[in-house]
C-alpha positions as CSV (number, residue, x, y, z in Angstrom):
1,M,220.7,-136.0,91.8
2,G,222.4,-138.8,93.7
3,T,223.9,-139.2,97.1
4,N,227.7,-138.9,97.0
5,P,229.4,-141.8,98.9
6,I,232.5,-139.7,99.4
7,G,231.3,-137.4,102.1
8,K,228.4,-136.8,104.5
9,N,225.8,-134.2,103.5
10,T,227.0,-134.1,99.9
11,K,225.3,-134.8,96.6
12,T,226.5,-135.1,93.0
13,I,224.5,-133.4,90.3
14,G,224.8,-133.6,86.6
15,I,223.7,-131.0,84.1
16,N,223.5,-130.8,80.3
17,M,224.7,-127.6,78.6
18,T,225.8,-126.5,75.2
19,K,229.2,-127.4,74.0
20,E,230.2,-123.8,73.9
21,V,229.4,-123.2,77.5
22,A,231.1,-126.4,78.6
23,D,234.2,-125.5,76.6
24,E,234.3,-122.1,78.2
25,L,234.0,-123.5,81.7
26,E,236.8,-126.0,81.0
27,K,239.0,-123.3,79.6
28,R,238.5,-121.0,82.6
29,A,239.0,-123.9,85.1
30,S,242.2,-125.0,83.3
31,S,243.6,-121.4,83.4
32,M,243.2,-121.6,87.2
33,H,244.6,-125.1,87.5
34,L,241.3,-126.4,88.8
35,S,239.1,-129.3,87.7
36,T,236.0,-128.2,85.9
37,S,233.9,-129.6,88.7
38,K,235.8,-127.6,91.4
39,Y,235.6,-124.4,89.3
40,C,231.8,-124.8,88.9
41,K,231.5,-125.5,92.7
42,V,233.5,-122.3,93.5
43,I,231.6,-120.0,91.2
44,L,228.2,-121.3,92.2
45,T,229.0,-121.1,95.9
46,E,230.2,-117.6,95.5
47,W,227.1,-116.6,93.6
48,L,224.8,-118.3,96.2
49,N,226.7,-116.7,99.1
50,S,226.4,-113.2,97.5
51,G,222.6,-113.3,97.9
52,K,222.1,-111.8,94.4
53,K,219.1,-112.8,92.4
54,L,219.5,-114.2,89.0
55,T,217.3,-112.6,86.3
56,L,216.2,-114.9,83.6
57,Q,214.7,-113.7,80.3
58,E,213.3,-115.5,77.3
59,K,215.3,-115.3,74.1
60,K,213.6,-113.5,71.4
């Protein structure tokens, strides 16, 4: 994580993910005429604001 020089109280994060997941995010963002970064920010913010817990399970 690094400090973002663009605005106060902001940070830039980078994540690695499978190509399939990245392609799907890009496709969905494009369909809404958003950058992938903005789309990810919107969906993550909505999830965090919802207060819902994320359940993680190991793949078998």
